[in-house]
C-alpha positions in Angstrom: 0.0 0.0 0.0 1.4 3.5 -0.9 2.9 5.2 2.2 1.0 8.5 1.3 -2.3 6.7 1.5 -1.5 5.3 5.0 -0.4 8.8 6.1 -3.6 10.4 4.9 -5.6 7.7 6.6 -4.0 8.2 10.0 -4.3 12.0 9.7 -8.0 11.6 8.8 -7.7 13.7 5.6 -8.1 10.8 3.1 -9.1 12.0 -0.4 -11.7 10.3 -2.6 -8.9 9.1 -5.0 -7.0 7.5 -2.1 -10.1 5.9 -0.7 -10.7 4.3 -4.1 -7.2 3.0 -4.1 -7.9 1.3 -0.7 -11.1 -0.2 -2.1 -9.4 -1.7 -5.1 -6.9 -3.5 -2.9 -9.6 -5.8 -1.7 -11.6 -6.8 1.4 -8.7 -7.5 3.7 -7.1 -4.1 3.1 -10.4 -2.3 3.7 -10.9 -4.1 7.0 -7.4 -3.3 8.1 -8.0 0.4 7.2 -11.1 0.5 9.4 -9.3 -1.2 12.3 -6.4 1.2 12.0 -8.7 4.2 11.9 -10.6 2.9 15.0 -7.4 2.3 16.9 -6.2 5.8 16.2 -9.4 7.3 17.4 -9.3 5.2 20.6 -5.7 6.2 21.2 -6.5 9.9 20.9 -9.5 9.6 23.2 -7.5 7.8 25.9 -4.9 10.6 25.9 -7.7 13.2 26.1 -6.5 14.6 22.9 -8.9 15.9 20.3 -9.0 13.7 17.2 -7.4 15.7 14.4 -10.5 16.3 12.3 -11.1 20.1 12.3 -13.0 22.6 10.2 -10.3 25.0 9.2 -10.8 28.1 6.9 -9.2 27.7 3.5 -6.7 30.4 4.2 -5.3 28.8 7.4 -3.2 25.8 8.3 -4.9 23.3 10.7 -3.4 23.7 14.2 -2.3 20.0 14.4 -0.4 20.4 11.1 1.5 23.6 12.0 5.2 23.0 12.6 6.7 23.8 16.0 8.3 27.2 16.1 11.9 27.5 17.1 12.5 28.9 20.6 13.3 32.6 20.7 17.0 33.3 21.3 18.0 35.6 24.2 16.1 36.7 27.2 12.4 37.4 26.9 11.4 41.0 27.6 12.8 44.4 27.0 16.5 44.9 26.5 18.7 46.2 29.2 18.6 49.9 29.6 15.1 50.1 28.1 12.9 52.5 30.0 10.2 50.6 31.9 6.5 51.2 31.5 4.0 51.2 34.3 0.7 52.7 35.3 0.8 56.4 36.2 0.1 57.3 39.8 -3.4 58.6 40.6 -3.6 62.4 40.7 -5.9 62.3 43.8 -5.9 60.3 47.0 -9.4 59.6 48.1 -8.7 57.8 51.4 -5.7 57.4 53.7 -5.4 54.3 56.0 -2.8 53.9 58.8 -1.3 50.4 59.4 0.5 50.1 62.8 1.7 47.4 65.1 1.5 47.4 69.0 3.7 44.4 69.7 6.3 42.3 67.9 4.7 39.5 65.8 7.7 37.2 66.5 8.2 37.4 70.3 5.3 39.6 71.6 7.5 42.4 72.9 5.8 45.8 73.0 6.9 48.1 70.1 7.5 51.8 70.5 7.2 54.5 67.9 7.8 53.7 64.2 11.3 54.7 63.0 9.9 55.5 59.5 6.8 55.3 57.3 6.6 54.0 53.8 3.6 54.6 51.5 1.9 52.2 49.1 -0.8 53.4 46.7 -3.5 50.9 45.8 -6.2 51.7 43.2 -9.3 49.6 43.2 -13.0 49.6 42.4 -15.3 49.6 45.4 -18.4 47.5 45.7 -20.8 48.8 43.0 -24.5 49.3 43.9 -27.1 50.8 41.5 -28.2 54.3 42.2 -32.0 54.5 42.3 -33.4 57.9 41.4 -37.0 59.0 41.8 -37.8 61.6 39.2 -40.6 64.0 40.3 -41.8 65.5 37.0 -43.7 68.7 37.3 -46.5 69.1 34.8 -47.8 72.5 33.5 -50.7 73.7 31.5 -50.4 76.7 29.4 -53.1 79.3 30.2 -53.1 80.6 26.6 -53.1 77.5 24.4 -54.3 75.0 26.9 -51.5 72.5 26.1 -49.9 70.4 28.9 -46.1 70.3 29.3 -43.7 68.7 31.8 -40.0 68.7 32.6 -37.8 66.4 30.6 -35.9 63.4 31.9 -32.6 63.0 30.0 -31.1 60.1 32.1 -33.3 57.4 30.6 -35.5 56.7 27.5 -39.2 57.5 27.9 -41.0 54.9 30.0 -37.7 53.0 30.7 -36.8 52.0 34.2 -33.1 51.4 33.1 -30.8 54.4 32.8 -28.8 55.4 29.8 -25.4 54.4 31.4 -26.4 50.8 31.8 -28.0 50.8 28.4 -24.9 52.1 26.7 -22.6 49.8 28.7 -24.5 46.6 27.9 -24.8 47.4 24.2 -21.1 48.1 24.0 -20.3 44.9 25.8 -22.4 42.9 23.4 -22.1 44.6 20.0 -18.7 46.2 20.6 -16.9 43.5 22.5 -18.9 40.4 21.6 -19.8 39.4 25.2 -22.8 37.0 25.3 -26.2 38.0 26.6 -26.0 35.5 29.4 -22.5 36.8 30.5 -23.8 40.3 30.6 -26.8 39.3 32.7 -24.4 37.4 35.0 -22.2 40.5 35.5 -25.2 42.8 36.1 -26.8 40.4 38.6 -23.7 39.5 40.6 -20.9 42.2 40.4 -23.1 45.2 39.7 -26.1 44.1 41.9 -28.4 45.1 39.0 -31.4 42.8 38.3 -32.7 42.7 34.8 -34.2 40.1 32.5 -32.8 39.1 29.1 -36.0 40.1 27.3 -36.0 43.5 28.9 -32.4 44.2 28.0 -32.9 43.1 24.4 -35.9 45.3 24.0 -33.8 48.3 25.2 -31.2 47.5 22.6 -33.8 47.6 19.9 -34.9 51.0 21.1 -31.4 52.3 21.1 -30.7 51.0 17.6 -33.8 52.8 16.4 -32.5 56.1 17.8 -29.0 55.6 16.5 -30.3 54.6 13.1 -29.5 58.2 12.0 -25.9 57.6 12.8 -25.9 54.4 10.9 -27.2 56.2 7.8 -24.5 58.8 8.3 -21.8 56.0 8.5 -23.2 54.4 5.4 -23.1 57.7 3.5 -19.5 58.4 4.5 -18.5 54.9 3.4 -20.0 55.5 0.0 -18.1 58.8 -0.3 -14.7 57.4 0.8 -11.7 57.8 -1.6 -10.5 54.3 -0.7 -13.0 51.6 0.5 -12.3 48.0 1.5 -15.1 45.5 1.2 -15.6 41.9 2.4 -18.4 39.5 3.2 -19.1 36.5 5.3 -22.0 34.1 6.0 -24.7 35.1 8.6 -27.9 33.5 9.9 -31.2 35.1 10.5 -34.0 33.0 11.9 -32.4 29.8 10.7 -31.9 31.1 7.1 -28.7 32.0 5.4 -27.9 35.7 5.0 -24.7 37.6 4.3 -23.0 40.2 6.4 -21.1 42.7 4.3 -18.3 44.9 5.7 -17.4 48.2 4.1 -14.5 50.0 5.9 -11.9 52.7 5.6 -9.5 54.4 8.0 -12.2 56.0 10.1 -15.5 54.3 9.2 -16.8 50.7 9.3 -20.3 49.8 8.1 -21.9 46.4 8.4 -24.8 45.5 6.1 -26.8 42.2 6.4 -28.5 41.2 3.2 -30.1 38.1 1.7 -27.7 38.2 -1.3 -24.0 37.6 -1.6 -24.1 38.9 -5.2 -24.5 42.1 -7.0 -28.0 42.9 -5.7 -26.6 43.6 -2.2 -23.7 45.7 -3.6 -26.1 47.7 -5.8 -28.4 48.3 -2.8 -25.6 49.6 -0.6 -23.1 51.3 -3.0 -25.3 51.9 -6.1 -24.2 51.3 -9.6 -21.1 53.5 -9.4 -18.4 54.2 -6.8 -16.3 57.3 -7.2 -13.3 56.0 -5.2 -11.0 53.0 -5.2 -12.6 49.7 -4.1 -10.3 47.1 -2.6 -11.7 43.6 -2.6 -10.8 39.9 -3.1 -11.6 38.3 -6.5 -15.3 37.6 -5.8 -17.0 38.3 -9.1 -19.9 40.2 -7.6 -17.7 43.2 -6.9 -17.3 43.6 -10.7 -20.9 44.7 -11.0 -19.9 48.1 -9.4 -18.4 50.7 -11.8 -15.5 52.2 -9.9 -13.1 55.0 -10.6 -10.4 52.4 -9.8 -10.0 49.1 -8.0 -7.4 47.0 -6.3 -7.6 43.3 -5.9 -6.1 41.6 -2.9 -2.7 40.2 -3.7 -2.7 38.2 -0.5 -5.6 36.1 -1.8 -3.7 35.5 -5.0 -0.6 34.4 -3.1 -2.8 32.1 -1.0 -4.2 30.6 -4.2 -0.7 29.9 -5.5 0.3 28.2 -2.3 -2.9 26.1 -2.5 -2.1 24.9 -6.0 1.5 24.1 -4.9 0.2 21.5 -2.5 -1.3 19.4 -5.3 0.4 20.4 -8.5 4.0 19.4 -8.9 4.3 19.6 -12.7 7.3 21.4 -14.3 5.0 23.7 -16.2 3.3 24.9 -13.0 6.6 25.4 -11.2 8.0 27.5 -14.1 4.8 29.6 -14.3 4.7 30.1 -10.5 8.4 31.2 -10.4 7.8 33.9 -13.1 4.5 35.1 -11.6 5.8 35.5 -8.0 8.9 37.3 -9.3 6.7 39.8 -11.1 4.6 40.6 -8.0 7.6 40.7 -5.7 9.2 43.2 -8.1 6.0 45.3 -7.9 6.1 45.2 -4.1 9.7 46.3 -4.1 8.9 49.1 -6.5 6.2 50.3 -4.2 8.8 50.8 -1.4 11.5 52.3 -3.7 12.1 56.0 -2.8 15.5 56.7 -4.3 14.8 56.3 -8.0 14.0 58.9 -10.6 10.5 59.5 -12.0 11.5 58.3 -15.5 13.1 55.1 -14.1 9.9 54.5 -12.0 7.7 54.9 -15.0 9.9 52.5 -17.0 9.8 49.8 -14.3 6.0 50.2 -13.8 5.4 49.7 -17.6 7.8 46.8 -17.6 5.8 45.0 -14.9 2.6 45.2 -16.9 4.4 44.0 -20.0 5.9 41.0 -18.2 2.5 40.0 -16.8 0.9 40.3 -20.2 3.6 38.3 -21.9 3.4 35.6 -19.2 -0.3 35.1 -19.7 0.1 35.1 -23.5 2.5 32.1 -23.5 1.3 28.8 -24.8 0.4 26.9 -21.5 -1.3 23.6 -21.2 -1.5 23.0 -17.4 -5.1 23.5 -16.2 -4.1 25.5 -13.1 -1.9 27.8 -15.1 -4.7 28.4 -17.7 -7.2 29.1 -14.9 -4.9 31.7 -13.2 -4.0 33.3 -16.5 -7.7 33.8 -17.2 -8.1 35.4 -13.8 -5.0 37.7 -14.3 -6.2 38.9 -17.7 -9.7 39.6 -16.4 -8.4 41.6 -13.4 -5.3 43.1 -14.8 -6.6 46.6 -14.5 -6.7 46.2 -10.7 -3.6 44.3 -9.8 -1.1 47.2 -9.6 -3.3 50.2 -8.6 -1.5 50.4 -5.3 1.7 51.5 -7.1 -0.1 54.7 -8.2 -1.4 55.9 -4.9 0.2 55.5 -1.5 -3.2 55.5 0.2 -4.1 52.2 -1.6 -3.1 48.9 0.0 -2.2 45.9 -2.0 -4.2 43.6 0.3 -7.7 43.6 1.7 -6.4 43.1 5.2 -8.3 46.1 6.6 -11.7 44.6 5.7 -10.7 41.2 7.0 -9.6 42.7 10.4 -12.9 44.6 10.7 -15.1 41.7 9.7 -13.3 39.4 12.3 -15.3 40.8 15.3 -18.5 39.9 13.4 -17.2 36.4 12.8 -16.3 35.9 16.4 -19.7 37.2 17.5 -21.3 34.7 15.0 -19.6 31.9 16.8 -21.1 33.2 20.1 -24.7 34.1 19.2 -25.1 31.7 16.3 -27.8 33.8 14.6 -30.3 36.7 14.8 -33.8 35.5 15.5 -35.6 38.1 13.4 -35.0 40.8 10.7 -35.4 43.4 13.5 -32.6 41.8 15.5 -30.4 41.7 12.3 -31.0 45.5 11.8 -30.1 46.1 15.4 -27.0 44.1 14.9 -25.8 46.0 11.9 -26.6 49.4 13.4 -25.0 49.0 16.8 -22.0 47.1 15.5 -21.4 49.8 12.9 -21.7 52.6 15.5 -19.3 51.0 18.0 -16.7 49.9 15.5 -16.7 53.4 14.0 -16.4 55.1 17.4 -13.4 52.8 18.1 -11.7 53.8 14.8 -12.3 57.5 15.7 -10.8 57.0 19.2 -13.9 57.9 21.2 -15.0 56.4 24.4 -18.0 54.3 23.3 -20.1 54.4 26.4 -19.6 58.1 27.3 -20.2 59.1 23.6 -23.5 57.2 23.4 -24.7 58.5 26.8 -24.0 62.1 25.9 -25.7 61.7 22.5 -28.8 60.2 24.2 -29.0 63.1 26.7 -28.9 65.6 23.8 -31.5 63.6 21.9 -33.9 63.4 24.9 -33.4 67.1 25.6 -33.8 68.5 22.0 -35.5 65.6 20.1 -32.5 65.6 17.7 -29.5 63.3 17.6 -26.1 65.1 17.4 -23.9 64.4 14.4 -21.7 61.3 14.5 -18.4 62.4 16.2 -15.5 63.0 13.9 -12.0 61.4 14.2 -10.3 62.5 17.4 -6.9 63.7 16.5 -5.4 63.3 20.0 -6.2 61.4 23.2 -7.1 64.7 24.8 
């Protein structure tokens, strides 16, 4: 039996072709294979080790197949002479406590006056108890028009028994940090001594999303008007049905959009038929339905595809093609970092890169993988080297992948939204909190302040702009 087939069997990643090879070897071989598989499974269970069958994304290497990393040389930590970092001392001391001794803890001899005193500053959070406020609202009737008026309460939504601080904190914990609903309830009930039901909290989140929907529209509008916009999508579930969560992001805005479609209808609904900036995406064909001023395709996805083909294609033609192709893109990346060349030389090298790629795709190839990649490169040639023309354009779609990651983590936790209303709340509050983070604003304080203004004036203030400094 081929050694590669035995190795695949033991690692539980047997291909169909290898399984057919086992079947053709006869009944005894098949029985041996089943017994070997069962023994391997029993051995892994006896050692409390997970059997190495995992669902791993296509762009990642399974954990059990990753090679061990060499140990780091030298001492771990900062180098000698490096200035240490620690928390700054509090500006204000709220309480002073004296710690004295009357007698020696060792022999019991009486102690006199202390010969010196040292100080130690400890900063902690005291036991938290909810503050219950009774609002006595005076009501008035106008003697001229006969209408009735009353003082406004800005600390809570109308009719709500929960204040804006706890509302903003819990929404940030769930939609901003990905904390589960049960965990939030546990923290409120135990550490904060705040009793509330899951249903009551969720209903408050829906009310907040309805108020902040104006901010969501502003975020979406800013995303559509960005000069450089990254886009990505991932699967989502709403009431047991498959939906798609789209992520559109730039340096200071992130907008999530949940839609039934993974194709052009969703993109046309969000972006429209045209986009005036540069759209950075992977090679998903739906993005081609949008007419853009310029576009950049993610080269990291292309390199990943090349590595994938390397695992199964060992033909000389593929190796020759791969060598030439990677050299072209590596030269492009080096040109992007080159600062010490003349403008004429830069233009010549830029044109030469395009010519090399065009000539490579025009060669007479017969390998199926080479022909497939050549077709893709010809189709997307207008968006492979746009990053060389503008320093604000990245050659990868890493920004969108980083911004969509919190949604993917949350999907693992909550599994799905139970209704379209919950899905809309999800996209609104996630967009608001991720954008506030990008703009360096305190999420809880910003939302509480906006709610106070809204309850006082009836109008939500504009979405805060990027904070240029921590102050």
